[in-house]
C-alpha positions as a Markdown table, in Angstrom:
| # | Residue | x | y | z |
|---|---|---|---|---|
| 1 | Met | 0.7 | -6.1 | 27.8 |
| 2 | Leu | 2.8 | -8.6 | 25.9 |
| 3 | Asn | 5.7 | -8.3 | 28.2 |
| 4 | Gly | 8.4 | -6.6 | 25.6 |
| 5 | Asn | 11.2 | -4.4 | 26.5 |
| 6 | Gly | 13.4 | -2.4 | 24.5 |
| 7 | Ala | 13.9 | 1.5 | 23.8 |
| 8 | Leu | 11.1 | 3.5 | 22.1 |
| 9 | Lys | 13.6 | 4.8 | 19.8 |
| 10 | Arg | 14.5 | 1.6 | 18.6 |
| 11 | Cys | 10.9 | 0.6 | 17.9 |
| 12 | Ile | 10.3 | 3.6 | 16.1 |
| 13 | Glu | 13.3 | 3.1 | 14.0 |
| 14 | Phe | 12.3 | -0.6 | 12.9 |
| 15 | Thr | 8.7 | 0.5 | 12.2 |
| 16 | Gly | 9.8 | 3.2 | 10.3 |
| 17 | Tyr | 10.2 | 1.1 | 7.5 |
| 18 | Val | 6.9 | 0.2 | 7.2 |
| 19 | Phe | 6.6 | 3.2 | 5.1 |
| 20 | Ile | 8.7 | 1.9 | 2.5 |
| 21 | Pro | 5.8 | -0.5 | 0.6 |
| 22 | Ala | 3.7 | 2.6 | 0.8 |
| 23 | Ile | 6.1 | 4.8 | -1.0 |
| 24 | Val | 7.0 | 2.3 | -3.5 |
| 25 | Ala | 2.9 | 1.3 | -4.2 |
| 26 | Ser | 2.2 | 5.4 | -4.8 |
| 27 | Val | 5.0 | 5.3 | -7.4 |
| 28 | Ile | 3.8 | 2.3 | -9.1 |
| 29 | Val | 0.2 | 3.6 | -9.1 |
| 30 | Leu | 1.2 | 6.8 | -10.4 |
| 31 | Ala | 3.1 | 5.2 | -13.4 |
| 32 | Ile | 0.1 | 2.8 | -14.1 |
| 33 | Thr | -2.4 | 5.8 | -14.1 |
| 34 | Ile | 0.1 | 7.9 | -16.3 |
| 35 | Val | 0.3 | 5.0 | -18.9 |
| 36 | Val | -3.4 | 4.3 | -19.1 |
| 37 | Phe | -4.5 | 8.0 | -19.4 |
| 38 | Met | -2.1 | 8.7 | -22.3 |
| 39 | Thr | -4.0 | 5.6 | -24.0 |
| 40 | Ile | -7.2 | 7.2 | -23.4 |
| 41 | Glu | -8.8 | 9.5 | -26.1 |
| 42 | Phe | -11.1 | 12.1 | -24.3 |
| 43 | Pro | -13.9 | 14.0 | -26.0 |
| 44 | Val | -13.6 | 17.6 | -26.4 |
| 45 | Glu | -17.3 | 18.3 | -26.9 |
| 46 | Ser | -18.6 | 18.4 | -23.5 |
| 47 | Pro | -17.4 | 17.6 | -19.8 |
| 48 | Glu | -20.3 | 15.1 | -19.7 |
| 49 | Leu | -19.0 | 13.0 | -22.9 |
| 50 | Ile | -15.7 | 12.7 | -20.8 |
| 51 | Ile | -17.2 | 11.1 | -17.7 |
| 52 | Gln | -19.6 | 8.9 | -19.8 |
| 53 | Thr | -16.4 | 7.6 | -21.9 |
| 54 | Leu | -13.7 | 7.7 | -19.2 |
| 55 | Met | -15.1 | 5.3 | -16.8 |
| 56 | Pro | -15.9 | 2.4 | -19.0 |
| 57 | Gln | -12.4 | 2.7 | -20.6 |
| 58 | Leu | -10.8 | 2.9 | -17.2 |
| 59 | Glu | -12.9 | 0.0 | -15.9 |
| 60 | Gln | -11.7 | -2.4 | -19.0 |
| 61 | Asn | -8.2 | -1.4 | -18.9 |
| 62 | Pro | -6.3 | -4.6 | -17.7 |
| 63 | Leu | -3.7 | -2.3 | -16.3 |
| 64 | Met | -5.9 | -0.8 | -13.8 |
| 65 | Lys | -7.3 | -4.3 | -12.9 |
| 66 | Thr | -3.7 | -4.9 | -11.6 |
| 67 | Ile | -3.7 | -1.7 | -8.9 |
| 68 | Pro | -5.7 | -3.9 | -6.5 |
| 69 | Ile | -3.3 | -6.9 | -6.8 |
| 70 | Ile | -0.3 | -5.0 | -6.5 |
| 71 | Thr | -1.4 | -2.6 | -3.3 |
| 72 | Asn | -2.6 | -6.0 | -1.8 |
| 73 | Ile | 0.8 | -7.5 | -2.2 |
| 74 | Leu | 2.4 | -4.5 | -0.9 |
| 75 | Gly | 0.2 | -4.4 | 2.0 |
| 76 | Leu | 1.2 | -7.8 | 2.9 |
| 77 | Trp | 4.8 | -6.5 | 2.8 |
| 78 | Thr | 3.9 | -3.7 | 5.1 |
| 79 | Ala | 2.5 | -6.3 | 7.8 |
| 80 | Tyr | 5.8 | -8.2 | 7.3 |
| 81 | Ile | 8.0 | -5.6 | 7.8 |
| 82 | Gly | 5.9 | -4.2 | 10.9 |
| 83 | Ile | 6.0 | -7.6 | 12.8 |
| 84 | Phe | 9.4 | -8.5 | 12.3 |
| 85 | Gly | 10.1 | -4.8 | 13.2 |
| 86 | Ile | 8.6 | -4.9 | 16.2 |
| 87 | Lys | 9.5 | -8.3 | 17.1 |
| 88 | His | 13.4 | -7.3 | 17.0 |
| 89 | Ala | 12.7 | -3.9 | 18.6 |
| 90 | Arg | 10.6 | -4.9 | 21.6 |
| 91 | Asn | 12.1 | -8.5 | 21.8 |
| 92 | Ile | 8.9 | -10.2 | 22.0 |
| 93 | Ser | 7.7 | -13.4 | 20.4 |
| 94 | Thr | 6.4 | -13.4 | 16.3 |
| 95 | Ile | 2.7 | -14.0 | 17.7 |
| 96 | Ala | 2.7 | -11.0 | 20.0 |
| 97 | Ala | 4.3 | -8.8 | 17.6 |
| 98 | Leu | 1.5 | -9.7 | 15.2 |
| 99 | Ile | -1.1 | -9.1 | 17.7 |
| 100 | Thr | 0.5 | -5.7 | 18.2 |
| 101 | Val | 0.9 | -5.0 | 14.2 |
| 102 | Ser | -2.6 | -6.5 | 13.0 |
| 103 | Asp | -4.5 | -3.6 | 14.9 |
| 104 | Pro | -3.4 | -1.1 | 12.7 |
| 105 | Val | -3.0 | -3.2 | 9.4 |
| 106 | Val | -6.4 | -4.3 | 9.8 |
């Protein structure tokens, strides 16, 4: 459809790098979550109290507010890697690669 040419193996190799930001995001989010949960005090009286006190503490924590920002930045990095991976693997224009990559990313 977009008149690209190139080996499928090369395309898979290049687009495999798209998973790097997802791995980085997982590590960062896990580290932030561990740090946040180490600072929260859990009441031991009842499970209902844990839920009632945990949610406001998580919502007010500034580190938890950085997680969407970090994941959005790494999502843009994923799109960037995907666009230029497809562009060079299939020898197509940047616009054609953008069209190809934007469907799964969006």
